[in-house]
C-alpha positions in Angstrom: -9.6 -5.6 -1.6 -9.2 -4.2 -5.1 -8.4 -0.7 -6.3 -9.9 0.9 -9.4 -6.6 2.5 -10.6 -8.5 4.9 -12.9 -10.4 6.3 -10.0 -7.3 6.4 -7.7 -5.5 9.7 -7.4 -2.3 8.4 -6.0 -2.6 10.6 -2.9 -1.4 7.8 -0.5 -4.1 8.3 2.1 -4.8 4.6 2.1 -1.1 4.0 3.0 -1.4 6.5 5.8 -4.5 4.9 7.2 -3.3 1.3 6.9 0.5 1.5 7.1 0.4 -1.6 4.9 3.1 -2.5 2.4 0.6 -4.5 0.3 -0.6 -1.3 -1.1 1.9 -0.9 -3.8 2.5 1.6 -6.6 1.6 1.0 -10.2 2.9 3.4 -12.9 0.2 4.3 -15.4 -0.4 6.7 -18.3 -2.1 9.0 -15.9 0.5 9.0 -13.1 1.5 6.7 -10.2 -1.5 5.0 -8.8 -2.1 2.2 -6.2 -2.9 -1.4 -6.5 -3.1 -4.3 -4.0 -0.5 -7.1 -4.0 -2.8 -10.0 -3.5 0.1 -12.3 -2.8 1.0 -10.5 0.4 -2.3 -8.9 1.5 -3.2 -9.9 5.1 -6.9 -9.0 4.6 -7.2 -6.6 7.5 -8.9 -4.1 5.1 -7.6 -1.0 6.9 -6.6 0.5 3.6 -10.3 0.9 2.7 -10.4 3.7 5.3 -8.4 5.9 2.9 -10.6 8.8 1.8 -11.0 7.6 -1.8 -13.8 6.1 -3.8 -11.5 3.7 -5.7 -11.7 0.8 -3.1 -13.9 -2.2 -3.6 -14.1 -5.3 -1.5 -15.1 -8.6 -3.1 -17.2 -10.8 -0.9 -18.3 -14.4 -1.4 -15.7 -15.4 -4.0 -12.0 -16.1 -3.9 -9.0 -15.2 -5.8 -8.7 -17.0 -9.1 -5.6 -19.2 -8.9 -3.0 -17.6 -11.1 -2.1 -19.7 -14.1 1.4 -20.9 -13.9 3.7 -21.0 -17.0 3.8 -24.3 -18.7 6.7 -26.3 -17.2 9.5 -27.1 -19.5 11.7 -30.2 -19.6 14.2 -29.6 -16.8 15.8 -33.0 -17.1 18.2 -31.7 -19.8 19.7 -29.1 -17.5 23.4 -29.6 -17.2 24.9 -29.8 -13.7 26.8 -26.7 -12.4 30.2 -26.2 -13.9 31.8 -26.3 -10.5 31.0 -26.6 -6.8 32.6 -24.4 -4.1 35.1 -25.9 -1.8 34.1 -26.2 1.9 37.6 -27.1 3.2 37.3 -23.7 4.8 33.8 -22.6 6.1 31.7 -21.3 3.2 29.5 -18.3 4.3 26.2 -17.7 2.6 24.4 -14.5 3.6 20.7 -14.5 2.6 18.9 -11.1 2.9 15.3 -10.2 2.3 12.2 -8.9 4.0 10.0 -10.5 6.6 7.1 -12.6 5.3 8.8 -13.7 2.1 10.5 -16.9 3.3 14.1 -15.7 4.0 14.3 -17.7 7.2 12.9 -20.7 5.3 15.7 -20.4 2.8 18.3 -20.5 5.6 16.6 -23.6 7.1 16.4 -25.4 3.7 20.1 -24.8 3.0 21.0 -25.9 6.5 18.9 -29.1 6.2 20.4 -29.8 2.8 23.9 -29.5 4.3 22.9 -31.7 7.2 21.6 -34.4 4.9 25.0 -34.5 3.2 26.8 -34.9 6.5 28.3 -31.4 6.4 29.0 -29.2 9.3 26.5 -26.4 9.2 25.2 -23.5 11.3 22.3 -21.1 10.6 21.8 -17.8 12.4 18.6 -15.8 11.6 18.7 -12.2 12.4 15.1 -10.9 12.3 15.3 -8.4 15.1 12.0 -6.5 15.3 11.2 -7.3 11.7 7.8 -8.5 10.9 6.1 -8.1 7.5 8.4 -6.1 5.2 11.1 -5.7 7.9 14.7 -6.6 7.1 15.8 -10.2 7.7 19.3 -11.6 7.4 20.2 -15.3 7.6 23.8 -16.4 8.1 24.5 -19.9 6.7 28.0 -21.4 7.2 28.9 -24.8 5.7 32.1 -26.7 6.2 33.2 -30.3 5.5 33.4 -31.0 9.3 31.4 -29.5 12.2 34.5 -28.8 14.2 35.6 -26.2 11.7 32.7 -24.0 12.5 33.7 -21.8 15.5 31.1 -19.0 15.0 27.6 -18.9 13.6 27.8 -15.4 12.3 29.7 -14.6 9.1 32.6 -12.2 9.9 33.2 -9.0 8.1 34.3 -9.5 4.5 34.0 -13.3 4.7 30.7 -14.0 2.9 31.4 -16.1 -0.1 27.9 -15.6 -1.5 25.3 -12.9 -0.8 21.9 -13.9 -1.9 20.0 -10.6 -1.8 16.4 -11.6 -2.3 15.6 -7.9 -1.9 18.1 -5.3 -3.1 17.3 -2.8 -0.3 18.3 -5.2 2.4 21.2 -6.2 0.2 22.8 -2.8 0.7 22.1 -2.7 4.4 25.1 -2.4 6.7 24.8 -6.1 7.8 25.1 -7.2 4.2 27.7 -4.7 2.8 30.0 -5.3 5.8 30.2 -9.0 4.9 31.2 -8.4 1.3 34.8 -8.1 0.0 36.3 -7.9 -3.5 37.9 -11.1 -4.6 35.9 -13.1 -2.0 32.2 -12.4 -2.4 29.8 -13.2 -5.2 26.5 -11.3 -5.1 23.2 -12.4 -6.7 20.7 -9.6 -6.4 17.0 -9.4 -7.0 16.1 -6.0 -8.5 12.4 -6.5 -8.2 10.5 -3.4 -6.9 9.5 -4.0 -3.3 8.8 -0.6 -1.8 9.9 -0.1 1.8 7.6 0.9 4.6 8.4 4.6 4.1 6.3 4.4 1.0 3.1 4.4 3.1 4.0 7.9 4.2 5.8 9.2 1.1 3.7 8.4 -1.9 6.3 9.8 -4.4 9.1 7.8 -2.9 11.5 6.7 -5.8 13.3 3.4 -5.9 17.0 4.4 -6.5 17.9 1.2 -8.2 20.9 2.5 -10.1 22.7 3.9 -7.0 21.9 0.7 -5.0 23.4 -1.5 -7.7 26.5 0.7 -7.8 26.9 0.3 -4.0 27.0 -3.5 -4.3 29.4 -3.4 -7.3 31.7 -1.1 -5.3 31.7 -3.8 -2.5 32.3 -6.9 -4.6 33.5 -5.8 -8.0 31.7 -5.6 -11.3 32.4 -9.1 -12.3 31.2 -10.6 -9.1 27.7 -9.1 -9.0 24.6 -10.2 -11.0 21.4 -8.2 -11.0 18.0 -9.6 -12.3 14.3 -9.1 -11.6 13.6 -12.4 -9.8 10.3 -11.1 -8.3 8.6 -10.3 -11.6 10.0 -13.4 -13.3 9.0 -15.8 -10.6 5.6 -14.3 -10.1 4.8 -14.6 -13.8 6.1 -18.2 -13.9 4.5 -19.4 -10.7 1.6 -17.1 -10.2 2.8 -16.0 -6.7 5.6 -13.8 -5.6 6.4 -16.1 -2.7 8.3 -18.3 -5.3 10.9 -15.6 -5.6 13.4 -16.7 -3.0 13.6 -20.4 -4.1 13.9 -19.2 -7.7 17.0 -17.4 -6.5 18.3 -20.5 -4.7 18.0 -22.4 -8.0 19.8 -19.6 -9.8 22.6 -19.7 -7.3 22.9 -23.5 -7.5 23.2 -23.5 -11.3 25.8 -20.8 -11.1 27.9 -23.2 -9.0 27.7 -21.0 -5.9 26.1 -23.5 -3.5 28.3 -26.3 -2.0 25.2 -28.6 -2.0 23.7 -31.2 -4.4 20.4 -30.8 -6.0 19.3 -34.0 -4.4 19.9 -32.7 -1.0 18.1 -29.4 -1.7 15.0 -31.1 -3.1 14.9 -33.5 -0.2 15.1 -30.6 2.2 12.1 -29.0 0.4 10.2 -32.3 0.8 11.0 -32.5 4.5 9.9 -28.9 5.0 6.5 -30.1 3.9 5.1 -26.8 2.6 4.1 -26.3 -1.0 6.6 -29.1 -2.1 5.6 -29.1 -5.7 5.6 -25.4 -6.3 8.8 -24.9 -4.3 10.5 -27.6 -6.4 9.3 -26.0 -9.6 10.5 -22.6 -8.5 14.0 -24.0 -7.8 14.1 -25.6 -11.2 12.9 -22.4 -13.0 15.8 -20.6 -11.2 18.3 -23.1 -12.5 17.0 -22.7 -16.0 17.1 -18.9 -15.7 20.8 -19.2 -14.9 21.4 -21.6 -17.8 19.1 -20.3 -20.5 17.7 -16.9 -19.6 16.1 -16.4 -23.0 13.9 -19.5 -22.5 12.8 -18.3 -19.1 12.1 -14.8 -20.4 9.9 -16.3 -23.2 8.0 -18.4 -20.7 7.5 -15.5 -18.4 6.0 -13.2 -21.0 2.6 -12.1 -19.7 -0.3 -14.0 -21.2 -2.7 -11.3 -20.2 -3.0 -8.1 -22.1 -1.5 -5.3 -20.2 -4.4 -2.8 -19.3 -4.4 0.2 -21.6 -3.9 2.6 -18.8 -0.6 0.9 -17.9 0.8 1.3 -21.4 2.8 4.5 -21.3 2.7 6.9 -24.3 6.0 7.1 -26.2 5.5 10.5 -27.8 3.9 13.9 -27.1 1.5 13.4 -30.0 0.4 10.1 -28.5 0.0 11.7 -25.1 -2.3 14.3 -26.5 -4.3 11.9 -28.7 -5.1 9.6 -25.8 -6.2 12.4 -23.6 -8.4 13.8 -26.4 -10.2 10.5 -26.6 -10.5 10.3 -22.8 -12.0 13.8 -22.6 -14.4 13.0 -25.4 -15.7 10.1 -23.3 -15.5 12.2 -20.2 -17.7 15.0 -21.6 -17.9 15.5 -25.4 -15.8 16.4 -28.4 -16.0 20.2 -27.8 -14.6 19.8 -24.3 -11.7 17.7 -25.7 -11.1 20.2 -28.5 -10.6 23.0 -26.0 -7.9 20.9 -24.3 -6.2 20.1 -27.6 -6.2 23.8 -28.7 -4.6 24.8 -25.4 -1.8 22.3 -25.8 -1.3 23.3 -29.4 -0.9 27.0 -28.4 1.7 26.1 -25.8 3.5 23.9 -28.2 3.7 26.6 -30.8 5.0 29.3 -28.5 7.6 26.9 -26.9 8.9 25.8 -30.3 9.4 29.4 -31.2 11.1 30.4 -28.0 13.1 27.2 -27.4 13.4 25.3 -30.7 13.6 21.5 -30.2 12.1 21.6 -26.7 8.7 20.1 -25.8 9.1 20.0 -22.0 6.5 22.7 -21.4 4.0 21.3 -23.9 4.4 17.8 -22.3 3.7 19.3 -18.9 0.6 21.2 -20.0 -0.6 18.1 -22.0 -0.6 16.1 -18.8 -1.7 18.6 -16.2 -4.2 20.7 -18.1 -5.9 17.3 -18.8 -5.7 16.4 -15.1 -7.5 19.6 -14.1 -10.2 19.1 -16.7 -10.9 15.4 -16.1 -11.8 15.9 -12.4 -13.3 12.8 -10.8 -16.7 14.1 -9.9 -19.7 11.8 -9.3 -20.4 11.3 -13.0 -16.8 10.4 -13.8 -16.3 8.0 -10.9 -19.5 6.3 -12.0 -18.2 6.1 -15.6 -14.8 4.8 -14.6 -16.6 1.9 -12.8 -19.2 1.0 -15.4 -17.8 2.1 -18.8 -14.2 0.8 -18.6 -12.7 -2.6 -18.3 -12.8 -2.6 -14.4 -15.6 -5.1 -14.0 -13.9 -7.4 -16.6 -10.7 -7.3 -14.7 -12.5 -8.2 -11.4 -14.1 -11.2 -13.2 -10.7 -12.3 -14.4 -9.1 -12.0 -10.9 -11.8 -13.6 -8.8 -14.0 -16.6 -9.2 -17.1 -18.0 -7.4 -20.3 -16.2 -6.4 -18.8 -12.8 -5.9 -20.5 -9.7 -4.4 -19.0 -6.2 -4.8 -19.1 -3.7 -2.0 -18.2 -0.1 -2.7 -16.8 2.2 -0.1 -17.8 5.8 -0.8 -18.5 9.1 0.9 -21.0 10.9 -1.4 -20.6 14.7 -0.8 -24.3 15.4 -0.7 -24.8 13.0 2.3 -21.3 12.9 3.9 -20.4 16.4 4.8 -17.4 17.3 7.1 -18.4 18.7 10.5 -15.8 21.4 10.2 -13.5 22.7 7.4 -10.8 20.1 6.7 -12.4 17.5 9.1 -12.2 13.8 8.3 -15.3 12.2 6.8 -16.1 8.6 7.4 -17.1 6.4 4.4 -20.1 4.2 4.0 -20.4 0.8 2.3 -22.8 0.1 -0.5 -23.7 -3.2 -2.0 -24.0 -4.4 -5.7 -27.1 -2.2 -6.2 -24.6 0.8 -6.4 -23.5 -0.4 -9.9 -27.1 0.2 -11.2 -27.0 3.7 -9.7 -23.6 4.3 -11.2 -24.7 3.2 -14.7 -27.6 5.8 -14.6 -25.3 8.5 -13.1 -22.6 7.9 -15.8 -25.2 8.6 -18.5 -26.1 11.9 -16.9 -22.7 13.5 -17.5 -24.4 16.0 -19.8 -25.7 17.7 -16.7 -22.1 18.5 -15.7 -21.6 22.2 -15.2 -25.3 23.1 -16.0 -28.2 24.3 -14.0 -29.3 20.8 -13.0 -25.9 19.7 -11.9 -26.5 19.4 -8.1 -23.1 17.9 -7.5 -21.4 20.9 -9.2 -22.7 23.2 -6.4 -20.5 21.7 -3.7 -17.5 23.5 -2.4 -15.1 20.8 -3.8 -16.5 21.1 -7.3 -16.4 24.9 -7.2 -12.7 24.7 -6.1 -11.9 22.3 -9.0 -13.4 24.7 -11.5 -11.4 27.6 -10.0 -8.2 25.5 -10.1 -8.6 25.0 -13.9 -9.3 28.7 -14.5 -6.3 29.7 -12.4 -4.1 27.2 -14.2 -5.0 28.5 -17.6 -4.5 32.1 -16.5 -1.0 31.1 -15.2 -0.2 29.4 -18.5 -1.2 32.6 -20.3 1.3 34.5 -18.2 4.0 31.9 -18.7 3.6 32.1 -22.5 4.0 35.9 -22.4 7.1 35.7 -20.2 8.6 32.5 -21.7 12.3 32.7 -22.6 15.1 30.2 -22.8 16.5 31.3 -19.4 13.2 30.7 -17.5 12.0 27.6 -19.4 12.8 25.3 -16.4 10.8 27.5 -14.0 7.9 27.5 -16.5 7.9 23.7 -16.7 7.9 23.3 -13.0 5.0 25.7 -12.7 3.1 23.8 -15.3 3.6 20.6 -13.3 2.1 22.0 -10.1 -1.2 20.1 -10.5 0.9 16.9 -10.0 0.8 17.8 -6.3 -3.0 18.1 -6.2 -4.4 14.7 -5.4 -7.1 13.0 -3.5 -10.7 13.8 -2.6 -12.4 16.0 0.0 -10.2 17.1 2.9 -7.2 15.2 1.5 -7.4 17.2 -1.7 -7.9 20.5 0.2 -4.6 19.9 2.0 -2.7 19.1 -1.2 -4.2 22.2 -2.9 -2.9 24.4 -0.1 0.6 23.0 -0.4 0.6 23.2 -4.2 -0.6 26.8 -4.1 2.2 27.7 -1.7 4.8 26.3 -4.1 3.1 28.0 -7.1 3.4 31.4 -5.4 7.1 30.9 -4.9 7.7 29.8 -8.5 5.6 32.6 -10.0 7.7 35.1 -8.1 10.8 33.5 -9.5 9.3 33.6 -13.0 8.5 37.3 -12.7 11.8 38.3 -11.2 14.2 36.2 -13.3 16.1 38.3 -15.8 17.9 36.8 -18.8 21.6 36.2 -18.2 23.8 39.1 -19.1 25.6 38.9 -22.4 29.4 38.3 -22.0 31.5 41.4 -22.3 33.8 41.4 -25.3 37.1 43.3 -25.1 38.9 44.6 -28.1 42.0 42.8 -29.0 
């Protein structure tokens, strides 16, 4: 399954339908969209049921094997500066999420300790966790088996917390094992959204507060944070390499009471992906020793899609959208947008010198309401962008594309707000889309049969209402109500999706708009301070 992010509205209906954590967020110039994490996708295709035309299934071919970074000479790596003592039991707490190999890491460390004749115990706590659920592995190593009286690490006695996922690293089971002066924490800050994301499409990843929680538990000098997920994926071509990358990092930091020989032998005995797991371990070592070399090797070799490169200034934001709207319709349509933003910018600079917050909001959301994804635009975003090139770069073999759509002229809801089932269309749909994209000149005219549907009428009404609201904002704009004005201008952010999904979001957005408009109309400027005579 692949998602055309330009078509995607970021509504999250695919997550609701599938409850699948392989549908992950991707931040783009046009807002948060969705993409498929091919490394973790279980191929049940339930996400395709989301009411959205952005889903395509690729049949007949296979994923192109990601190109790994060119391996460097790891033989020059120095040994760790020190090795922890195991005269007393040494507790290693490995935390992560189900399906990523946390249990395997515990088993590898346990086997390595066994090969060296150490006393070792491994306790995996998976509970009800399956894919993306929290998993914790307690590994205790001592110089003699009789010194191990419990398999579970006691409160405050973890010498090392290897948090392969930061969210599980701040769970009670992990935090309770940490103690200042005792625990060292190595934490992967890679973005792995929790299962709640499937129901809350705007869920933020509070990285800063999570890092502070770990620092509070172990002390600032005892915690290291790094994005192991992104680095390992870029180096190895698969996110499954992340955890062994972190093991290598911990080894090189002198935080594992094990030899490299024993760890690599344990990887061999495990028998799965021996070469790639060994390489991931060595990349982790190098990352701890020479991070700048690893950062250079992990620099993406592919050009980042233009839509994922975020604008740095307001002028760039406007310029990119003017180009987009010109392709969407024509230069006159784009000029109307540019003129509207310029008018807002002029008034805001006069009322609140130095502020561009309102202009930035209008630049993004007036555009959003103009560039509606009607049939002509969906066809254009499939056939006149780099989407097909990206598919060819991601898959190989004799591929066949299948599109999952619900054309409004043939798929009508049985009742207002009712769910509409999608249909599948083969590769011939691309030919139809190429023709349809060239017919964009019909948009809004007498021969625009698609423009007569209830959804298209609603979209035209939303733009007209938004522009009328902006007119009122500009009349009432003052320093004391600027924040309310900006929030009003961002209301279209809440309007997402297609068909019945969009209708639901429109109702919610309009309810919020009503509240904010009342606030704008009622808010009076703050009273001037009373001055008393001396």
